KOLKOLTI-522933 format. One record per residue: x negated, y negated, z negated of N, C-alpha, C in turn; residue number from 1. Coordinates in pm, 1 decimal. Each point is the difference from the previous one (the first is absolute). Example, Ala and Ser with C-alpha at 12.3 -4.5 7.8 and 13.67 -1.06 7.14 Angstrom:
BEGIN
<atom <-1319.0; 569.0; -780.0>; <89.0; -119.0; 0.0>; <-90.0; -120.0; 0.0>; 1> <atom <35.0; -105.0; 72.0>; <-82.0; -119.0; -6.0>; <77.0; -109.0; -73.0>; 2> 
This chain:
BEGIN
<atom <279.6; -729.4; 759.4>; <102.1; 92.1; 42.7>; <132.5; -45.8; -57.7>; 1> <atom <101.4; 0.8; 80.8>; <132.0; -40.6; -45.7>; <65.2; 113.4; -77.9>; 2> <atom <102.1; -35.1; -76.8>; <71.4; 102.0; -76.7>; <61.8; 102.1; 94.7>; 3> <atom <58.4; -45.9; 110.8>; <61.8; 94.5; 93.3>; <-104.8; 90.8; 62.0>; 4> <atom <-118.1; -55.3; 29.8>; <-108.5; 82.9; 52.7>; <-47.4; 99.8; -103.2>; 5> <atom <-6.3; -42.8; -124.6>; <-41.8; 89.3; -107.8>; <100.7; 112.6; -17.9>; 6> <atom <127.5; -32.8; 6.7>; <102.0; 102.6; -16.2>; <-0.4; 97.7; 116.5>; 7> <atom <-31.1; -48.1; 118.8>; <-6.5; 87.6; 116.3>; <-109.3; 104.2; -15.7>; 8> <atom <-107.1; -35.6; -68.9>; <-108.0; 95.3; -22.4>; <37.3; 105.6; -102.6>; 9> <atom <111.0; -19.6; -68.8>; <43.1; 94.8; -101.4>; <19.3; 140.7; 52.1>; 10> <atom <27.8; 13.2; 127.3>; <19.0; 131.8; 58.0>; <-127.4; 83.9; -6.5>; 11> <atom <-113.6; -63.7; -20.6>; <-126.4; 71.8; -7.7>; <-15.5; 76.1; -130.6>; 12> <atom <77.3; -35.2; -100.1>; <-21.4; 54.3; -132.4>; <112.0; 93.5; -41.7>; 13> <atom <-37.2; 110.3; -58.4>; <99.6; 94.2; -52.3>; <-3.5; -5.4; -151.8>; 14> <atom <116.0; 2.3; -63.3>; <6.6; 1.9; -145.4>; <-22.7; -136.4; -59.0>; 15> <atom <14.6; -8.4; -132.4>; <-24.2; -124.3; -70.8>; <-36.2; 30.4; -143.0>; 16> <atom <-54.1; -97.3; -66.8>; <-36.2; 15.2; -139.8>; <125.4; 8.5; -84.8>; 17> <atom <1.3; 90.8; -94.9>; <116.2; 14.7; -86.7>; <22.7; -124.0; -83.8>; 18> <atom <-104.7; -77.8; -24.3>; <10.6; -120.2; -81.9>; <62.3; -116.4; 75.6>; 19> <atom <14.4; 11.7; 131.8>; <53.3; -109.5; 78.8>; <151.4; 6.9; 10.4>; 20> <atom <62.6; -115.3; -9.4>; <143.7; -8.8; 21.2>; <26.9; -10.6; 148.8>; 21> <atom <119.9; 34.9; 41.1>; <36.9; -12.9; 139.8>; <-15.8; -144.9; 43.9>; 22> <atom <-59.1; -22.1; 116.3>; <-20.5; -134.5; 51.6>; <-141.7; -50.3; -20.2>; 23> <atom <-72.4; 59.2; -92.8>; <-138.5; -41.7; -21.2>; <-86.7; 64.7; 105.6>; 24> <atom <-101.1; -71.7; 44.3>; <-87.7; 51.3; 103.0>; <-125.0; 62.0; -57.2>; 25> <atom <-76.6; 59.5; 89.4>; <-126.3; 60.1; -38.1>; <-98.4; -17.5; 114.3>; 26> <atom <-126.8; 2.7; -33.5>; <-105.7; -14.3; 99.3>; <-81.3; 128.2; 4.6>; 27> <atom <-46.1; 36.7; 118.0>; <-86.7; 116.4; 16.3>; <-72.8; -9.3; 133.6>; 28> <atom <-109.4; 71.8; 10.2>; <-69.8; 17.1; 126.1>; <-16.4; 150.0; 16.9>; 29> <atom <52.4; 55.1; 105.7>; <-0.6; 144.7; 17.2>; <-124.3; 51.7; 71.0>; 30> <atom <-94.1; -87.5; 32.9>; <-122.8; 42.3; 66.2>; <-123.7; -28.1; -84.3>; 31> <atom <-4.3; -115.0; -64.6>; <-118.4; -43.2; -73.9>; <33.3; -26.7; -146.9>; 32> <atom <-100.3; 16.6; -88.0>; <17.1; -45.8; -137.7>; <-3.0; -152.8; 2.2>; 33> <atom <50.0; -62.8; -105.6>; <12.3; -145.8; 0.5>; <-14.2; -54.7; -140.5>; 34> <atom <-26.0; -131.1; -7.7>; <-27.0; -66.4; -127.8>; <115.4; -88.0; -46.0>; 35> <atom <19.1; -2.8; -131.0>; <84.4; -100.6; -62.9>; <-96.0; -92.6; -73.1>; 36> <atom <8.2; -129.5; 29.2>; <-93.4; -97.2; -57.5>; <69.6; -92.9; -98.7>; 37> <atom <-78.6; -63.8; -84.2>; <54.2; -88.5; -103.8>; <40.7; -136.6; 53.9>; 38> <atom <-39.7; -33.6; 120.0>; <35.2; -128.2; 62.8>; <3.6; 20.5; 151.3>; 39> <atom <44.9; -101.7; 72.6>; <20.6; 8.1; 144.2>; <-127.5; -27.5; 78.3>; 40> <atom <-105.2; 75.6; -28.2>; <-125.6; -13.5; 72.9>; <-81.5; 128.6; -13.7>; 41> <atom <-80.6; 30.9; 98.8>; <-81.9; 121.6; -5.4>; <-113.2; -11.5; -101.5>; 42> <atom <-27.4; -119.2; -49.0>; <-104.1; -15.8; -102.5>; <54.3; 21.2; -141.6>; 43> <atom <132.3; 13.3; -14.7>; <61.0; 23.1; -131.1>; <-27.4; 144.3; -44.0>; 44> <atom <-8.6; 21.9; -130.9>; <-21.3; 136.8; -49.1>; <109.7; 95.9; 46.6>; 45> <atom <-39.7; 123.7; 26.0>; <93.6; 104.8; 38.4>; <61.1; 58.7; -126.9>; 46> <atom <133.1; -5.9; -11.3>; <69.6; 59.2; -114.2>; <10.3; 151.1; 15.6>; 47> <atom <17.8; 45.0; 124.6>; <12.7; 142.8; 26.8>; <-27.7; 27.6; 146.9>; 48> <atom <-55.9; 116.7; 26.4>; <-16.7; 49.5; 136.2>; <104.9; 109.4; 15.4>; 49> <atom <93.4; -20.3; 92.1>; <113.0; 90.2; 17.7>; <-29.3; 95.9; 115.6>; 50> <atom <13.4; 130.5; -22.9>; <-23.7; 96.5; 108.4>; <103.9; -14.3; 111.1>; 51> <atom <-38.8; 38.2; 121.0>; <95.1; 2.8; 111.7>; <120.0; 84.9; -40.0>; 52> <atom <115.4; -37.3; 47.3>; <127.4; 70.0; -21.7>; <58.5; -19.5; -139.9>; 53> <atom <-63.0; -78.4; -85.7>; <59.3; -29.0; -130.8>; <60.2; -139.2; 5.4>; 54> <atom <121.4; -16.7; -55.3>; <64.5; -130.2; 4.4>; <-5.5; -69.1; -135.7>; 55> <atom <16.6; -131.3; 3.1>; <2.0; -84.3; -119.8>; <118.2; -95.3; 15.6>; 56> <atom <79.3; -20.3; -105.2>; <115.9; -89.0; 11.5>; <-41.1; -146.3; 15.5>; 57> <atom <82.7; -73.4; 69.8>; <-22.0; -143.8; 15.4>; <36.1; -72.6; -129.4>; 58> <atom <-53.9; -118.9; -18.2>; <27.1; -81.1; -119.4>; <140.2; -57.8; 3.7>; 59> <atom <42.3; -43.3; 119.9>; <133.4; -58.0; 18.6>; <83.7; 91.5; 87.2>; 60> <atom <130.5; -7.4; -19.6>; <91.9; 78.8; 79.9>; <-21.8; -26.8; 148.7>; 61> <atom <6.5; 104.5; 78.1>; <-18.2; -4.4; 145.9>; <-138.0; -51.5; 41.9>; 62> <atom <-97.3; 9.6; -87.6>; <-139.5; -36.2; 31.3>; <-13.7; -145.5; 45.2>; 63> <atom <71.5; -89.5; -65.9>; <-10.0; -142.4; 29.7>; <-116.1; -60.5; -79.9>; 64> <atom <-21.4; -127.2; 15.5>; <-104.9; -68.9; -74.0>; <-133.5; -2.8; 71.6>; 65> <atom <0.0; 27.2; 130.0>; <-123.9; -0.9; 77.8>; <-62.2; -139.0; -6.0>; 66> <atom <-130.0; -4.4; -22.2>; <-73.0; -127.2; -6.4>; <-122.4; 3.7; 89.7>; 67> <atom <-42.9; -116.2; 40.8>; <-122.5; -12.9; 77.7>; <-118.4; -2.6; -96.2>; 68> <atom <-106.9; 66.6; 38.9>; <-119.4; 4.4; -84.0>; <-123.2; 15.2; 87.0>; 69> <atom <-99.4; 68.2; -54.5>; <-123.9; 22.8; 74.3>; <22.1; 90.3; 120.0>; 70> <atom <-89.2; -8.0; 95.1>; <13.5; 78.8; 122.4>; <-54.6; 141.3; -19.5>; 71> <atom <50.5; 91.4; 81.9>; <-41.2; 139.7; -5.0>; <21.2; 63.9; 136.4>; 72> <atom <-61.6; 115.4; 19.0>; <26.2; 85.2; 115.4>; <43.5; 135.5; -54.7>; 73> <atom <76.2; 72.5; 77.6>; <50.2; 130.8; -42.7>; <-73.2; 110.3; 75.5>; 74> <atom <-21.7; 115.0; -64.6>; <-63.0; 111.8; 70.0>; <83.5; 43.3; 119.7>; 75> <atom <-66.1; 26.6; 110.2>; <69.3; 46.9; 118.7>; <74.3; -106.5; 77.9>; 76> <atom <-18.0; -126.8; -36.6>; <67.2; -110.4; 70.3>; <-99.7; -108.4; 33.3>; 77> <atom <30.7; -74.4; 104.1>; <-79.3; -119.2; 29.7>; <79.1; -120.3; -49.7>; 78> <atom <-65.8; -107.7; -21.4>; <68.3; -120.6; -45.2>; <-29.0; -29.3; -145.8>; 79> <atom <20.2; -125.2; -34.8>; <-18.8; -47.1; -136.4>; <133.2; -54.7; -48.8>; 80> <atom <34.8; 29.4; -125.5>; <128.2; -39.2; -57.2>; <-21.0; -69.2; -134.1>; 81> <atom <105.4; -62.2; -53.3>; <-15.3; -71.5; -128.1>; <124.7; 6.1; -88.3>; 82> <atom <89.4; 95.5; 23.6>; <120.8; 9.4; -82.6>; <-13.5; 114.8; -100.0>; 83> <atom <49.9; -24.5; -122.1>; <-11.7; 94.2; -110.7>; <135.7; 19.6; -65.9>; 84> <atom <31.9; 123.9; -36.9>; <127.7; 33.8; -62.5>; <-24.4; 46.1; -143.7>; 85> <atom <78.7; -50.8; -96.5>; <-17.7; 42.2; -139.1>; <60.1; 138.6; -25.4>; 86> <atom <-75.1; 82.6; -73.4>; <44.2; 133.4; -37.6>; <2.2; 14.2; -151.2>; 87> <atom <67.7; 100.6; -46.7>; <6.7; 29.7; -142.7>; <-84.4; 123.8; -26.5>; 88> <atom <-121.6; -20.4; -47.5>; <-87.2; 112.4; -30.8>; <-3.7; 20.0; -151.2>; 89> <atom <74.0; 99.5; -46.7>; <7.1; 33.6; -142.9>; <38.7; -121.2; -84.0>; 90> <atom <98.1; -77.5; 49.4>; <49.6; -116.0; -72.4>; <-82.1; -125.7; 17.4>; 91> <atom <-104.0; 6.8; 77.4>; <-86.5; -116.1; 24.1>; <17.3; -46.8; 144.5>; 92> <atom <9.4; -130.2; 18.9>; <14.1; -55.7; 134.6>; <-134.5; 4.8; 70.4>; 93> <atom <-0.2; 62.5; 116.3>; <-118.9; 6.6; 84.0>; <37.5; -37.1; 141.5>; 94> <atom <-98.2; -9.3; 86.2>; <24.3; -44.8; 136.9>; <-58.1; 98.3; 100.0>; 95> <atom <73.7; 20.9; 109.4>; <-45.4; 86.0; 107.7>; <-3.0; -81.4; 128.8>; 96> <atom <-98.8; 28.8; 84.1>; <-9.8; -63.0; 131.3>; <119.7; 47.9; 83.0>; 97> <atom <93.4; -89.5; 26.3>; <128.8; 33.6; 60.1>; <-11.6; 81.3; 127.7>; 98> <atom <-89.3; -36.1; 88.2>; <-8.7; 66.1; 131.0>; <-69.5; 136.2; -5.4>; 99> <atom <-57.5; 36.6; -114.9>; <-71.4; 126.9; -12.2>; <87.1; 113.1; -53.0>; 100> <atom <122.6; -30.9; -37.8>; <92.6; 102.2; -50.3>; <133.4; -14.0; 71.0>; 101> <atom <84.4; 97.0; -18.9>; <138.3; -6.8; 47.2>; <90.2; -11.1; -121.2>; 102> <atom <117.6; -52.3; 18.7>; <95.0; -17.8; -109.0>; <126.4; 77.5; 30.0>; 103> <atom <50.5; 67.9; -99.9>; <122.6; 77.3; 14.4>; <95.8; -26.8; -112.3>; 104> <atom <120.0; 42.2; 17.8>; <104.2; -17.6; -100.1>; <-16.5; 104.8; -108.3>; 105> <atom <15.6; -42.2; -124.4>; <-13.4; 94.3; -112.0>; <127.4; 74.3; -26.7>; 106> 
């Protein structure tokens, strides 16, 4: 997902984390719960299972730093993807399957 595409999805999200500075992004899925993993693959340990409608701040400003990793499918979608976005989960860098969440402006 491109940065402009990620920012366009920002309209899906209301509010932001008080800990985030203006310009920082956040990830959330408003339909399904989702995982933050320790590496860019579905075989990596899950650092946290995030409930639907809860957001987590991105590791880099504007949710940049997307990397290619292991393949995954998202609930409610067809297709296989391989891009992962770094998030900041309680000060620890974790990874989310990019196509399974939306990104909004913090």
